[in-house]
DRENVO-303516 format. One record per residue (C-alpha): residue number from 1; x, y, z; residue in three letters. Coordinates in pm, 1 decimal. Each point is the difference from the previous one (the first is absolute). Layout:
BEGIN
+-----+----------+----------+----------+-----+
:   k :       px :       py :       pz :   r :
+-----+----------+----------+----------+-----+
: NUM :        X :        Y :        Z : ALA :
...
+-----+----------+----------+----------+-----+
END
This chain:
BEGIN
+-----+----------+----------+----------+-----+
:   k :       px :       py :       pz :   r :
+-----+----------+----------+----------+-----+
:   1 :   9025.5 :   8223.2 :   7752.8 : MET :
:   2 :     67.0 :    366.9 :    -63.8 : ASN :
:   3 :    277.4 :    202.5 :    162.1 : THR :
:   4 :   -207.8 :    101.0 :    303.1 : LYS :
:   5 :   -120.3 :   -355.3 :     64.1 : GLU :
:   6 :    354.6 :   -139.5 :    -19.4 : LYS :
:   7 :    123.2 :    272.8 :    233.2 : ASP :
:   8 :   -265.2 :    -75.5 :    259.6 : LEU :
:   9 :     69.6 :   -372.2 :    -22.8 : LYS :
:  10 :    379.7 :     -6.4 :     -5.3 : TYR :
:  11 :    138.0 :    325.4 :    145.0 : ILE :
:  12 :      0.7 :     71.6 :    373.5 : MET :
:  13 :   -257.7 :    264.0 :     88.8 : HIS :
:  14 :    244.6 :    260.5 :    131.8 : THR :
:  15 :   -147.4 :    288.0 :   -202.3 : TYR :
:  16 :   -350.4 :    144.0 :    -25.4 : GLY :
:  17 :      1.2 :     42.3 :   -376.2 : ARG :
:  18 :   -211.7 :    230.0 :   -213.0 : TYR :
:  19 :   -212.5 :   -188.7 :   -252.8 : ASP :
:  20 :    236.7 :     63.6 :   -292.1 : VAL :
:  21 :    242.8 :   -225.6 :   -189.1 : ALA :
:  22 :    249.8 :    222.7 :   -177.8 : LEU :
:  23 :    138.0 :   -117.6 :   -332.4 : LYS :
:  24 :    217.5 :    279.9 :   -140.5 : SER :
:  25 :    100.1 :    360.8 :     43.3 : GLY :
:  26 :    181.9 :    292.3 :   -155.9 : LYS :
:  27 :     87.9 :    320.9 :    176.3 : GLY :
:  28 :   -274.9 :     86.2 :    248.7 : VAL :
:  29 :   -260.8 :   -219.6 :   -167.9 : VAL :
:  30 :    -72.3 :   -366.6 :     74.2 : ALA :
:  31 :   -240.9 :   -247.5 :   -157.3 : TYR :
:  32 :   -172.2 :   -298.3 :    155.2 : ASP :
:  33 :    -61.9 :   -339.3 :   -159.3 : GLU :
:  34 :   -324.8 :    125.9 :   -152.6 : ASP :
:  35 :    172.2 :    299.1 :   -158.1 : GLY :
:  36 :   -141.7 :    256.1 :    242.4 : LYS :
:  37 :    217.9 :    309.6 :     37.7 : ARG :
:  38 :    117.9 :    132.3 :    336.8 : TYR :
:  39 :    196.7 :    307.2 :    101.8 : LEU :
:  40 :    247.3 :   -113.0 :    264.6 : ASP :
:  41 :     88.1 :    253.4 :    270.2 : VAL :
:  42 :    134.3 :   -267.0 :    236.0 : SER :
:  43 :    296.8 :   -114.3 :   -216.5 : SER :
:  44 :     26.1 :   -333.1 :    181.1 : GLY :
:  45 :     16.1 :    184.5 :    336.6 : ILE :
:  46 :    264.2 :    236.4 :   -131.1 : GLY :
:  47 :    207.5 :   -261.8 :   -183.0 : VAL :
:  48 :    -66.1 :     86.0 :   -364.7 : ASN :
:  49 :    170.0 :    337.6 :     32.4 : SER :
:  50 :     17.7 :     45.0 :   -377.6 : LEU :
:  51 :   -336.9 :   -162.4 :    -66.1 : GLY :
:  52 :    -63.4 :   -324.6 :   -181.1 : TYR :
:  53 :    259.5 :   -126.4 :   -246.4 : CYS :
:  54 :    198.2 :    317.5 :    -64.3 : ASP :
:  55 :    182.0 :    -59.2 :   -330.3 : ASP :
:  56 :    346.5 :     85.4 :    131.0 : GLY :
:  57 :    -48.1 :   -207.1 :    314.7 : TRP :
:  58 :   -118.4 :   -301.1 :   -201.3 : VAL :
:  59 :    301.8 :     32.0 :   -229.1 : LYS :
:  60 :    244.4 :     19.6 :    291.6 : ALA :
:  61 :   -150.4 :   -299.3 :    178.5 : VAL :
:  62 :    -36.3 :   -224.2 :   -304.5 : THR :
:  63 :    351.1 :     80.4 :   -125.1 : ALA :
:  64 :    146.2 :   -104.2 :    334.8 : GLN :
:  65 :   -220.6 :   -310.2 :     17.1 : ALA :
:  66 :    137.8 :   -105.8 :   -337.4 : ALA :
:  67 :    361.0 :     36.8 :    125.2 : ARG :
:  68 :     -5.3 :   -127.7 :    357.2 : LEU :
:  69 :   -317.2 :    -49.9 :    202.6 : GLN :
:  70 :    157.2 :    -90.0 :    335.2 : HIS :
:  71 :    335.4 :    -45.9 :    162.4 : MET :
:  72 :    120.9 :    -87.4 :    346.5 : SER :
:  73 :    108.1 :    283.2 :    228.2 : ASN :
:  74 :    336.5 :   -171.9 :     17.9 : TYR :
:  75 :     76.4 :    178.4 :   -327.3 : PHE :
:  76 :      7.1 :    367.5 :    -98.8 : TYR :
:  77 :   -292.1 :    144.9 :   -194.4 : SER :
:  78 :     22.2 :    301.8 :   -229.7 : GLU :
:  79 :   -368.3 :     85.5 :     39.6 : GLN :
:  80 :     13.4 :    -18.5 :    380.2 : ALA :
:  81 :    322.7 :    201.6 :     19.2 : SER :
:  82 :   -141.4 :    270.5 :   -225.3 : ASN :
:  83 :   -320.8 :     16.4 :    201.4 : LEU :
:  84 :    189.1 :     20.3 :    329.0 : ALA :
:  85 :    216.1 :    280.9 :   -134.9 : GLU :
:  86 :   -307.2 :    197.4 :   -107.9 : LYS :
:  87 :   -178.1 :    -45.8 :    332.5 : LEU :
:  88 :    303.8 :    101.5 :    204.8 : CYS :
:  89 :     85.9 :    296.0 :   -221.3 : THR :
:  90 :   -356.1 :    129.5 :    -10.8 : LEU :
:  91 :    -56.5 :    -30.9 :    375.5 : THR :
:  92 :    346.2 :     87.1 :    129.0 : GLY :
:  93 :     15.2 :   -336.3 :    173.9 : MET :
:  94 :    280.9 :   -258.2 :     -3.8 : ALA :
:  95 :   -114.4 :   -355.8 :    -68.1 : LYS :
:  96 :   -302.1 :   -209.1 :    -95.6 : VAL :
:  97 :   -125.8 :   -348.0 :     79.9 : CYS :
:  98 :   -256.0 :   -135.2 :   -247.9 : PHE :
:  99 :   -294.7 :   -225.0 :     80.3 : GLY :
: 100 :   -338.7 :    -77.7 :   -146.8 : ASN :
: 101 :   -252.4 :    210.4 :    192.1 : SER :
: 102 :    -56.5 :    283.4 :    242.9 : GLY :
: 103 :    -30.8 :   -241.0 :    290.0 : ALA :
: 104 :    339.4 :   -150.4 :    -87.0 : GLU :
: 105 :    155.8 :    345.2 :    -25.8 : ALA :
: 106 :   -139.0 :     87.4 :    343.7 : ASN :
: 107 :    124.7 :   -328.6 :    145.6 : GLU :
: 108 :    346.0 :     86.1 :   -133.4 : CYS :
: 109 :    -12.6 :    347.5 :    155.7 : ALA :
: 110 :   -104.8 :   -146.6 :    334.6 : ILE :
: 111 :    290.9 :   -244.9 :     -9.9 : LYS :
: 112 :    250.2 :    272.2 :    -91.6 : ILE :
: 113 :   -122.5 :    225.8 :    282.3 : ALA :
: 114 :     26.7 :   -275.8 :    257.4 : ARG :
: 115 :    339.6 :   -119.4 :   -120.3 : LYS :
: 116 :    140.0 :    354.2 :     -7.6 : TYR :
: 117 :   -105.5 :     48.2 :    359.1 : SER :
: 118 :    128.2 :   -344.4 :    105.2 : PHE :
: 119 :    337.5 :     61.3 :   -163.9 : ASP :
: 120 :     38.4 :    342.2 :    165.2 : LYS :
: 121 :   -177.8 :    -36.9 :    334.7 : TYR :
: 122 :    -34.3 :   -371.6 :     62.0 : GLY :
: 123 :   -313.1 :   -202.2 :     73.5 : SER :
: 124 :   -322.2 :    142.8 :    142.8 : GLY :
: 125 :    -25.5 :    314.1 :   -212.7 : ARG :
: 126 :   -235.4 :   -143.3 :   -259.5 : ASN :
: 127 :   -343.9 :    159.5 :     29.3 : GLU :
: 128 :   -151.4 :    187.2 :   -292.4 : ILE :
: 129 :   -265.0 :    267.7 :     46.0 : VAL :
: 130 :   -266.4 :     13.1 :   -271.7 : THR :
: 131 :   -306.8 :    220.2 :    -28.4 : LEU :
: 132 :   -355.8 :    -94.9 :     76.9 : LYS :
: 133 :   -209.6 :    -48.2 :   -312.8 : ASN :
: 134 :    308.3 :    -94.6 :   -200.5 : SER :
: 135 :     31.1 :   -291.3 :   -240.8 : PHE :
: 136 :    332.9 :   -165.8 :    -77.0 : HIS :
: 137 :    -83.6 :   -339.3 :   -152.8 : GLY :
: 138 :   -157.9 :   -340.0 :     52.3 : ARG :
: 139 :    285.6 :   -220.3 :    114.0 : THR :
: 140 :     -8.0 :    -85.0 :    369.5 : VAL :
: 141 :    269.3 :    257.7 :     78.5 : THR :
: 142 :   -139.3 :    282.1 :   -215.1 : THR :
: 143 :   -347.1 :    -67.8 :    139.7 : LEU :
: 144 :    157.4 :     44.2 :    342.7 : SER :
: 145 :    148.9 :    328.9 :   -118.1 : ALA :
: 146 :   -340.9 :    112.4 :   -126.6 : THR :
: 147 :   -164.4 :    227.6 :    256.6 : GLY :
: 148 :   -353.8 :   -132.4 :    -35.5 : GLN :
: 149 :   -143.9 :   -241.5 :    255.4 : GLU :
: 150 :   -231.9 :   -154.2 :   -259.8 : VAL :
: 151 :    304.3 :   -164.3 :   -160.9 : PHE :
: 152 :    136.5 :   -139.3 :    327.3 : HIS :
: 153 :   -213.0 :   -310.4 :      7.3 : ASN :
: 154 :     -8.2 :   -369.3 :   -102.0 : PHE :
: 155 :    370.4 :    -42.5 :    -76.4 : PHE :
: 156 :    145.3 :    -16.3 :    349.6 : PHE :
: 157 :    269.5 :     32.5 :    112.9 : PRO :
: 158 :     84.3 :    325.2 :   -173.4 : PHE :
: 159 :    353.8 :    133.4 :    -23.9 : THR :
: 160 :     98.0 :    194.3 :    311.2 : GLU :
: 161 :    174.7 :    333.3 :     18.4 : GLY :
: 162 :   -249.6 :    253.5 :   -133.6 : PHE :
: 163 :   -149.8 :    294.8 :    187.2 : VAL :
: 164 :   -275.8 :    223.7 :   -139.4 : TYR :
: 165 :    -41.7 :    376.4 :     28.2 : ALA :
: 166 :   -278.5 :    231.2 :   -111.7 : GLU :
: 167 :     82.1 :    171.2 :   -329.4 : ALA :
: 168 :     53.2 :    377.8 :      0.4 : ASN :
: 169 :     43.2 :     -1.7 :    379.1 : ASP :
: 170 :    363.1 :     68.6 :     86.1 : PHE :
: 171 :    -49.5 :    -46.5 :    373.8 : SER :
: 172 :   -139.7 :   -347.4 :    -69.2 : ALA :
: 173 :    310.0 :    -80.0 :   -201.3 : LEU :
: 174 :    227.1 :    117.4 :    282.5 : GLU :
: 175 :   -185.8 :   -223.5 :    244.7 : LYS :
: 176 :     22.6 :   -300.5 :   -232.5 : ALA :
: 177 :    376.8 :     30.0 :    -40.0 : VAL :
: 178 :    218.3 :   -163.8 :    264.8 : SER :
: 179 :    358.2 :   -118.8 :     40.8 : ASP :
: 180 :   -112.3 :   -311.8 :   -188.0 : LYS :
: 181 :    -96.3 :    195.1 :   -314.7 : THR :
: 182 :    214.7 :    -48.5 :   -309.6 : CYS :
: 183 :   -227.7 :    152.7 :   -267.5 : ALA :
: 184 :   -319.8 :    182.4 :    -84.8 : VAL :
: 185 :   -187.5 :   -125.6 :   -305.6 : MET :
: 186 :   -268.1 :    209.1 :   -168.0 : LEU :
: 187 :   -194.8 :     76.6 :   -314.3 : GLU :
: 188 :     -9.2 :    369.9 :    -79.6 : LEU :
: 189 :   -346.7 :    -62.0 :   -142.7 : ILE :
: 190 :   -186.2 :   -291.2 :    155.8 : GLN :
: 191 :   -150.8 :   -148.0 :   -314.1 : GLY :
: 192 :   -187.8 :   -305.5 :    121.5 : GLU :
: 193 :    -75.1 :    189.6 :    320.3 : GLY :
: 194 :   -213.2 :    255.8 :   -185.2 : GLY :
: 195 :    235.9 :    228.7 :   -195.9 : VAL :
: 196 :    106.6 :    178.4 :    319.1 : ASN :
: 197 :    269.0 :    257.2 :    -80.1 : ILE :
: 198 :    247.9 :     58.1 :    282.2 : LEU :
: 199 :     53.7 :    355.0 :    121.3 : ASP :
: 200 :    326.0 :    157.6 :   -120.8 : ALA :
: 201 :     97.3 :    141.2 :    341.2 : ASP :
: 202 :    -59.4 :   -337.7 :    164.6 : TYR :
: 203 :    218.8 :   -173.9 :   -256.6 : VAL :
: 204 :    277.8 :    255.9 :     40.0 : LYS :
: 205 :     -6.3 :    -34.0 :    380.1 : SER :
: 206 :      0.0 :   -379.5 :    -26.2 : LEU :
: 207 :    309.1 :     -0.2 :   -220.2 : PHE :
: 208 :    188.7 :    243.4 :    222.3 : GLU :
: 209 :    -90.4 :   -197.1 :    312.8 : PHE :
: 210 :    112.3 :   -329.7 :   -151.0 : CYS :
: 211 :    326.2 :    143.9 :   -130.1 : LYS :
: 212 :     92.6 :    121.9 :    348.2 : GLU :
: 213 :    -49.5 :   -349.6 :    143.1 : LYS :
: 214 :    150.7 :   -199.3 :   -290.9 : ASP :
: 215 :   -340.7 :   -154.0 :    -64.0 : ILE :
: 216 :    -35.5 :    -96.7 :   -364.2 : LEU :
: 217 :   -294.9 :    133.3 :   -201.9 : VAL :
: 218 :   -155.2 :   -242.4 :   -248.5 : ILE :
: 219 :   -237.1 :    161.1 :   -249.3 : VAL :
: 220 :   -236.3 :   -249.9 :   -160.9 : ASP :
: 221 :    -44.4 :    133.4 :   -354.0 : GLU :
: 222 :   -159.8 :   -314.7 :   -139.7 : VAL :
: 223 :   -309.2 :    192.8 :   -106.2 : GLN :
: 224 :    123.3 :    360.8 :     13.1 : THR :
: 225 :    320.5 :    -54.3 :   -196.5 : GLY :
: 226 :     89.4 :     -3.5 :   -368.0 : CYS :
: 227 :   -166.1 :    326.6 :    -98.1 : GLY :
: 228 :   -336.1 :    -53.9 :    168.0 : ARG :
: 229 :     13.2 :    323.4 :    204.7 : THR :
: 230 :    148.8 :    225.2 :   -266.9 : GLY :
: 231 :    355.2 :    -63.3 :    119.3 : LYS :
: 232 :    197.9 :   -315.6 :    -65.3 : LEU :
: 233 :    -46.8 :    -83.3 :    369.0 : PHE :
: 234 :   -238.7 :    158.8 :    248.6 : ALA :
: 235 :    275.1 :     88.3 :    250.6 : PHE :
: 236 :    120.2 :    263.4 :   -248.2 : GLU :
: 237 :   -322.8 :    193.0 :     64.7 : ASN :
: 238 :     97.9 :     24.9 :    368.0 : TYR :
: 239 :    364.1 :    104.1 :    -36.9 : GLY :
: 240 :    130.1 :   -291.3 :    206.8 : VAL :
: 241 :    248.9 :   -282.0 :    -61.7 : LYS :
: 242 :    -87.4 :   -351.3 :    125.8 : PRO :
: 243 :    253.3 :   -261.9 :    101.9 : ASP :
: 244 :   -197.3 :   -265.2 :   -186.6 : LEU :
: 245 :   -255.7 :     24.1 :   -281.4 : ILE :
: 246 :   -215.1 :   -289.0 :   -116.6 : THR :
: 247 :   -155.3 :     -3.9 :   -346.2 : ALA :
: 248 :   -206.4 :   -239.9 :   -208.6 : ALA :
: 249 :   -334.1 :     27.0 :   -187.5 : LYS :
: 250 :     52.7 :    265.0 :   -270.2 : GLY :
: 251 :    374.3 :    -63.4 :    -31.0 : LEU :
: 252 :    -39.5 :   -307.0 :   -218.7 : GLY :
: 253 :   -278.9 :    143.2 :   -213.4 : GLY :
: 254 :   -196.7 :   -324.4 :     33.5 : GLY :
: 255 :    256.0 :   -262.6 :     95.2 : LEU :
: 256 :     75.3 :   -102.5 :    361.1 : PRO :
: 257 :    288.3 :    185.9 :    160.7 : ILE :
: 258 :    100.3 :    133.5 :    339.1 : GLY :
: 259 :    294.8 :    219.1 :     87.1 : ALA :
: 260 :    151.8 :     90.6 :    335.5 : CYS :
: 261 :    226.7 :    301.9 :    -44.3 : ILE :
: 262 :    239.5 :     99.8 :    278.8 : CYS :
: 263 :    218.6 :    294.6 :     94.2 : SER :
: 264 :    378.6 :     -4.0 :      2.4 : GLU :
: 265 :     32.7 :    -91.6 :    368.4 : LYS :
: 266 :   -207.2 :   -315.1 :    -57.6 : LEU :
: 267 :    167.1 :   -106.7 :   -323.3 : GLY :
: 268 :    211.6 :   -277.9 :    154.7 : GLU :
: 269 :   -241.3 :   -123.3 :    268.3 : VAL :
: 270 :   -118.7 :   -299.6 :   -201.5 : MET :
: 271 :    254.3 :   -256.8 :   -114.4 : GLN :
: 272 :    -26.2 :   -329.5 :   -194.7 : PRO :
: 273 :   -245.1 :   -240.4 :    167.8 : SER :
: 274 :   -177.1 :    270.9 :    204.7 : THR :
: 275 :   -270.7 :     53.3 :   -263.1 : HIS :
: 276 :   -106.2 :   -118.7 :   -343.3 : GLY :
: 277 :   -280.1 :   -112.7 :   -228.5 : THR :
: 278 :     -0.3 :   -221.5 :   -307.8 : THR :
: 279 :   -186.9 :    231.6 :   -234.0 : PHE :
: 280 :    127.6 :    333.8 :    127.8 : GLY :
: 281 :    174.4 :    209.1 :   -269.3 : ALA :
: 282 :   -155.2 :   -212.6 :   -274.5 : ASN :
: 283 :    138.9 :    149.1 :   -325.3 : PRO :
: 284 :   -336.4 :     17.9 :   -179.3 : VAL :
: 285 :   -161.0 :    181.2 :    291.5 : VAL :
: 286 :    298.7 :    233.2 :     33.8 : CYS :
: 287 :    -16.9 :     78.6 :   -372.1 : ALA :
: 288 :   -357.7 :    115.3 :     47.6 : GLY :
: 289 :     94.0 :    204.1 :    307.1 : ALA :
: 290 :    290.0 :    165.4 :   -183.3 : ASN :
: 291 :   -240.0 :    113.9 :   -270.0 : TYR :
: 292 :   -251.1 :    126.2 :    257.4 : VAL :
: 293 :    263.6 :    210.6 :    175.8 : LEU :
: 294 :    118.9 :    145.0 :   -330.0 : ASP :
: 295 :   -354.4 :    114.2 :    -78.5 : VAL :
: 296 :    -70.2 :    134.3 :    348.7 : LEU :
: 297 :    317.1 :    206.3 :     -1.2 : THR :
: 298 :    -45.5 :    136.9 :   -351.9 : SER :
: 299 :    -37.3 :    378.0 :    -19.2 : GLU :
: 300 :   -329.7 :    130.8 :    136.3 : GLY :
: 301 :   -159.2 :   -339.9 :     69.7 : PHE :
: 302 :    -28.4 :     29.1 :    378.3 : LEU :
: 303 :   -108.6 :    364.0 :    -23.2 : ASP :
: 304 :   -288.8 :   -121.8 :   -213.3 : GLU :
: 305 :    -90.9 :   -262.5 :    261.0 : VAL :
: 306 :    -50.3 :    274.2 :    259.0 : GLU :
: 307 :   -182.2 :    226.7 :   -247.6 : ALA :
: 308 :   -237.6 :   -277.6 :   -102.3 : LYS :
: 309 :    -54.5 :    -89.6 :    365.3 : GLY :
: 310 :   -104.9 :    356.5 :     77.5 : LYS :
: 311 :   -223.7 :      1.8 :   -308.3 : TYR :
: 312 :   -167.2 :   -321.5 :    116.5 : LEU :
: 313 :    -44.7 :    132.6 :    353.9 : GLU :
: 314 :   -176.0 :    313.3 :   -126.4 : ASN :
: 315 :   -229.2 :   -203.6 :   -224.1 : LYS :
: 316 :    -91.7 :   -236.8 :    283.3 : LEU :
: 317 :    -77.9 :    283.3 :    240.2 : LEU :
: 318 :   -255.6 :    133.3 :   -249.7 : GLU :
: 319 :   -211.9 :   -314.0 :     44.3 : LEU :
: 320 :   -294.0 :     31.0 :    239.6 : GLU :
: 321 :     59.6 :   -347.9 :    137.6 : GLY :
: 322 :    362.2 :     69.2 :     97.6 : VAL :
: 323 :     66.3 :    138.5 :    347.7 : LYS :
: 324 :    380.1 :     21.0 :     -2.5 : ASN :
: 325 :    309.6 :   -108.8 :   -191.9 : VAL :
: 326 :    332.9 :   -109.2 :    150.6 : ARG :
: 327 :    273.3 :     17.9 :   -259.3 : ARG :
: 328 :    367.2 :     19.1 :    -75.8 : MET :
: 329 :     91.5 :    -33.3 :   -366.8 : GLY :
: 330 :   -220.7 :   -270.8 :   -148.1 : LEU :
: 331 :    -57.2 :   -178.4 :    331.5 : MET :
: 332 :   -359.6 :     93.0 :     72.5 : VAL :
: 333 :   -250.1 :    -79.8 :    274.0 : GLY :
: 334 :   -361.5 :    109.2 :    -47.7 : ILE :
: 335 :   -228.6 :     51.5 :    298.2 : GLU :
: 336 :   -366.5 :    -26.6 :    -98.3 : LEU :
: 337 :   -292.2 :    189.5 :    148.0 : CYS :
: 338 :   -196.2 :   -322.3 :     41.6 : GLU :
: 339 :    -17.0 :   -362.7 :   -103.6 : GLY :
: 340 :    210.2 :   -309.6 :     53.6 : ASP :
: 341 :    326.2 :     44.7 :   -190.0 : VAL :
: 342 :     26.5 :   -370.8 :    -80.1 : HIS :
: 343 :   -343.4 :      0.7 :   -158.1 : GLU :
: 344 :     82.9 :    319.0 :   -189.4 : VAL :
: 345 :    324.2 :   -152.2 :   -128.2 : ALA :
: 346 :   -183.0 :   -311.7 :   -118.1 : ALA :
: 347 :   -254.5 :    219.1 :   -180.1 : SER :
: 348 :    281.3 :    198.7 :   -161.7 : CYS :
: 349 :    144.1 :   -324.4 :   -134.7 : VAL :
: 350 :   -336.7 :    -90.4 :   -150.5 : LYS :
: 351 :     -1.9 :    342.8 :   -161.3 : ASN :
: 352 :    343.1 :    -51.2 :   -152.7 : GLY :
: 353 :    233.3 :    155.8 :    258.6 : LEU :
: 354 :    251.7 :   -220.2 :    182.6 : LEU :
: 355 :     47.0 :    165.9 :    338.8 : ILE :
: 356 :     99.6 :   -125.4 :    346.1 : ILE :
: 357 :    -55.2 :     93.9 :    363.4 : THR :
: 358 :    203.3 :     78.4 :    311.4 : ALA :
: 359 :   -187.2 :    -20.6 :    330.6 : LYS :
: 360 :   -301.6 :    231.4 :    -46.1 : ASN :
: 361 :    133.3 :    174.4 :   -310.2 : LEU :
: 362 :     -1.1 :    -65.0 :   -371.3 : LEU :
: 363 :    357.7 :    -15.7 :   -121.5 : ARG :
: 364 :    147.4 :     94.9 :   -336.2 : MET :
: 365 :    353.3 :   -100.7 :    -99.2 : LEU :
: 366 :    -21.1 :     63.0 :   -374.6 : PRO :
: 367 :    284.8 :    -76.1 :   -239.3 : PRO :
: 368 :    239.0 :    294.1 :     12.4 : LEU :
: 369 :    -28.6 :     60.3 :   -375.3 : MET :
: 370 :   -380.5 :     43.2 :     12.6 : ILE :
: 371 :   -126.6 :    292.5 :   -206.5 : SER :
: 372 :   -226.0 :    280.1 :    120.6 : ARG :
: 373 :   -267.0 :   -124.2 :   -237.4 : GLU :
: 374 :     13.5 :   -341.4 :    164.7 : GLU :
: 375 :    -16.2 :    164.0 :    342.7 : LEU :
: 376 :   -311.2 :    186.4 :   -118.2 : ASP :
: 377 :   -154.7 :   -329.0 :   -109.4 : GLU :
: 378 :     80.0 :   -162.8 :    333.9 : ALA :
: 379 :   -158.1 :    287.9 :    192.8 : VAL :
: 380 :   -307.7 :    -10.7 :   -224.9 : ALA :
: 381 :    -50.4 :   -372.7 :     63.3 : ILE :
: 382 :     42.5 :     52.3 :    374.3 : LEU :
: 383 :   -251.5 :    285.0 :     -7.2 : ASN :
: 384 :   -253.3 :   -210.7 :   -191.2 : THR :
: 385 :     45.9 :   -277.4 :    253.8 : THR :
: 386 :    -44.8 :    233.2 :    299.1 : LEU :
: 387 :   -312.8 :    148.1 :   -152.6 : GLU :
: 388 :   -137.2 :   -352.1 :    -14.9 : GLY :
+-----+----------+----------+----------+-----+
END
């Protein structure tokens, strides 16, 4: 049996895969088992922030793997401590809890918000308001937090304590908040929801409103964080300061990591036995993340992310088949004039362009180090595909 046949026989069918078995990659380019070349503008749904197998990243990860591949969280880890210091210093936050995914980071943030409120106000103040069309993960609790009815099925009973408000509607937020509310959780760009960019005035009002009522603000930066929007984290584009930030995807550069980063007032909320995970703060993963952060924060790197994003947007808008582009940095949603986006994406893959979708949009999350020449090639393949 080949790779596809084994997959279909032995792996649960939880993904609708494209008909490609990838074998290797370097930079923005990947190759399948037959040696066919692909330009990847999906980067593993924003995970491969520095592309495939960046030399420095490979060196950092393999060097750590050769020294110490895993250790219990009952002991101190140099790689984890260094990574935590960088994240706190760069964000102006206080402390970090490491996990293995965005869903885990969001679970941690939810627990911190509820415990903070319980410690200060007692029981009953535990509801969290999230936005409609949001996506926060696939565990039972983060599915409950997700503001999309399509996900609230099959797995009953779902975790209680979530209320949903229309995005960019401040009056709807006010109505959703009650004396039971302990936090508001939001994505500043709803990635899975269709690359919906929240309005700056709405975000500012939301933060001011929550601060007045001692309601914590959790910003889910799983997809928008780690340089994706041209800033290290998307909240920097809005001039606000969250109480909790969650990160994952691009932070590890290709290895599984989640991080829940909290402000000073939340730094002591969690104590031993209140949270934990076996593989969180794994030294090999943290070594990769340390390298990623060093690259992202090197001089001019994030400025180039925004410049290349604008370049890509302009190129896409020149195509006859493109109706509109939603973009911040290199997080890009493409609205087509016609056609089924899933069929278009599948055709792009056949033509050598690895691209993904979000609702009724094509979605590009290219590696942050992609060149303008590679962006030109990606746009050319998309144009050829749209022209049929």
